[in-house]
C-alpha positions in Angstrom: 84.3 108.1 102.3 87.5 109.1 102.2 87.2 112.7 101.3 85.0 113.7 104.3 87.1 112.2 106.7 90.2 113.9 105.2 88.8 117.1 105.0 88.4 116.9 108.6 92.1 118.1 108.9 93.2 119.0 105.3 96.2 120.5 106.6 97.3 117.2 108.2 96.3 115.0 105.8 97.6 117.4 102.6 99.8 114.2 101.1 96.4 111.9 101.4 94.3 114.4 99.8 96.6 115.1 97.0 96.6 111.2 96.3 93.0 110.9 95.8 93.4 111.0 92.2 94.9 108.7 89.5 97.6 107.6 89.2 98.4 108.3 92.7 95.2 106.9 94.2 95.7 103.3 92.7 99.1 103.3 94.1 98.0 103.5 97.5 96.0 101.0 100.0 93.1 102.6 102.2 92.8 101.7 106.3 89.5 103.4 107.8 88.6 103.2 111.4 85.3 104.7 112.1 83.6 103.8 115.5 82.1 105.6 118.7 82.3 109.2 117.1 86.3 108.3 116.5 87.9 108.0 112.7 90.8 107.8 111.2 92.6 107.2 107.9 95.7 105.5 107.3 97.4 105.4 103.7 100.3 102.9 102.7 101.7 104.5 99.1 103.3 101.5 97.4 104.8 103.6 94.7 108.4 103.8 96.4 110.7 100.8 96.9 109.8 101.4 100.7 106.1 102.1 101.4 105.4 105.5 103.0 102.6 105.1 105.2 100.3 108.3 106.6 97.6 108.7 109.2 95.0 111.3 109.8 92.3 111.2 112.3 91.6 110.8 116.1 94.0 109.6 118.3 91.9 106.5 119.3 91.0 105.6 115.7 94.7 105.7 114.7 95.2 103.4 117.7 92.5 100.9 116.3 94.5 101.0 112.9 97.7 100.0 114.4 96.3 97.2 116.4 93.6 96.0 114.5 95.1 96.3 111.0 98.8 95.6 112.0 99.2 92.7 109.7 98.2 95.3 107.0 100.7 97.1 107.8 104.2 96.9 105.9 106.9 95.5 108.4 109.4 98.4 107.2 108.1 101.7 105.9 108.7 105.3 106.1 106.1 107.0 108.1 105.0 110.6 109.1 103.6 111.1 112.7 102.8 113.6 115.0 104.3 113.3 118.5 101.0 111.6 119.9 100.8 109.2 117.4 104.5 108.2 117.4 103.4 107.2 121.3 100.3 105.2 120.0 102.4 103.6 117.2 105.5 103.0 119.3 104.2 99.4 121.2 104.3 98.2 117.7 107.1 100.0 115.8 110.8 100.7 116.1 111.7 104.2 114.9 115.0 105.3 113.4 116.3 108.1 111.4 113.9 110.5 113.1 113.8 114.0 111.6 111.5 116.8 112.4 109.6 118.6 109.7 107.4 121.9 109.5 104.4 121.6 107.6 104.0 125.2 105.8 101.1 126.3 103.9 100.5 128.7 101.4 98.2 131.6 103.3 99.5 134.8 101.4 100.6 134.1 97.7 103.5 136.9 96.6 103.6 137.0 93.0 106.7 135.9 91.8 109.8 138.6 90.9 110.8 138.8 87.2 114.3 139.1 86.4 115.5 140.2 83.0 118.4 137.5 83.1 116.2 135.0 84.0 113.4 132.8 82.5 110.6 131.2 84.7 108.5 128.4 83.1 107.2 125.1 83.3 109.5 122.0 82.2 107.8 120.2 79.4 109.1 117.0 77.7 110.9 118.7 74.7 113.1 119.8 77.8 116.4 117.5 78.0 116.2 114.9 81.2 119.9 115.6 81.4 119.7 119.1 82.3 116.9 118.3 85.3 119.3 115.6 86.6 122.1 117.8 86.5 120.4 120.0 88.9 119.3 117.1 91.2 123.2 116.1 91.6 123.9 119.5 93.5 120.9 118.2 95.7 121.9 115.1 97.8 119.2 113.1 99.5 116.6 114.5 96.8 113.2 112.3 95.9 113.0 112.9 92.4 112.3 110.7 89.7 112.0 111.1 86.0 108.4 109.6 85.8 107.6 112.8 88.4 107.5 115.3 85.2 104.8 113.7 83.6 102.8 113.2 86.8 103.0 116.1 88.7 103.4 119.9 87.7 107.0 121.0 87.3 108.8 124.6 86.7 112.0 125.4 85.9 114.5 128.7 86.0 117.0 129.5 83.3 119.7 131.9 83.6 121.5 132.6 80.2 120.0 129.7 78.4 121.1 127.2 81.2 118.6 125.2 83.4 119.7 126.8 87.2 116.7 125.8 89.2 114.4 123.1 89.6 110.9 123.1 91.5 108.1 120.5 91.7 105.4 118.6 93.1 105.5 115.2 95.3 101.8 115.3 95.0 99.6 116.8 92.8 95.7 116.8 92.4 94.2 119.6 90.7 90.4 117.8 90.9 91.0 117.7 94.8 92.6 121.3 94.6 95.6 120.0 96.6 99.4 120.3 95.9 102.4 119.2 97.9 105.5 121.1 96.8 108.8 119.1 96.5 112.2 118.3 94.9 113.1 122.4 95.0 116.7 122.8 94.1 119.4 125.0 92.6 122.4 124.2 91.2 125.2 125.4 93.1 127.1 127.8 90.7 123.7 129.5 90.6 122.7 129.8 94.5 122.5 133.2 96.4 120.7 134.8 93.3 117.0 134.3 94.6 116.0 131.6 92.4 114.5 129.6 94.7 111.7 132.4 95.8 110.6 133.2 92.3 110.8 129.9 91.2 108.6 128.7 94.0 106.4 131.5 93.6 106.1 131.2 90.0 105.1 127.5 90.4 102.6 128.5 93.2 100.9 130.6 90.7 100.3 128.1 87.9 99.2 125.7 90.6 96.6 128.2 91.8 95.5 128.7 88.2 94.8 125.1 88.1 92.5 125.0 90.8 94.9 124.3 93.5 93.9 126.2 96.4 95.4 124.3 98.9 99.2 124.4 98.8 101.8 123.1 101.2 105.0 121.3 101.8 107.2 119.7 104.2 110.7 121.1 105.1 112.9 119.9 107.6 112.7 122.2 110.7 116.3 122.9 111.1 116.6 124.1 107.1 116.8 127.5 108.2 117.5 129.1 104.1 114.7 126.8 103.0 111.9 128.0 105.5 113.3 131.9 105.0 112.4 131.2 101.1 109.0 129.7 101.7 108.5 132.7 104.2 109.0 135.1 101.4 106.6 133.2 98.8 103.6 133.3 101.4 104.1 129.9 103.3 103.4 130.0 107.2 104.2 127.0 109.6 101.1 125.3 110.5 102.4 122.8 113.1 105.3 120.1 113.2 105.2 116.3 112.2 108.2 113.7 112.3 109.2 111.7 109.7 111.4 108.0 110.5 112.1 104.6 109.1 109.8 102.2 111.1 110.2 98.5 111.7 107.8 96.3 112.9 108.6 94.9 116.7 108.8 91.1 116.6 
């Protein structure tokens, strides 16, 4: 039942599509409303310290989820909503830390540029975790957790034998053909060499080989360098969305 509803808007439901497979699916609680030709799906992801909530579907049905299933929704959560969805949820939730994001989708894949002094390859369990963590220390506010290396698909760029950049997935479901890129970072001393572009294009190639035809990402609308990098890889902005911390009104 979930899949047909999500496929009505696969771009808007990108994260949800990529969570339909284990182990992600078992960390989610799903809320569905279908009535009078209006349908919507709500997903509560419980695999984080603070739950994350996503919704997709007709606005009238989203309103029904918020009003009829309020007791099942978390008191405090991170949530991603369009402008109209925010208006629907505002009577029940206070919003803070609001940030606008671009949803970008891979439309015209670009082959990765190979450089003689750079090695691009997938990360493996044999790669030292400390070297990965060193890269992310230069990327404050990242959402990387070591368990993601085994649950998703991650790639690295090595310069003269040293890990210089990492790119991975926030959600990855080859069975559903969907992947969400994330945790893309370059160590400070290696920035300005085009590693982000080459590595992102390489990772997208690997995802497509594994059957992912729906590849996208969410990026802060004000992050011009990152957006330029993704455009060079063949990503195109589809729409805007807002991410925020939500607390139930008493």
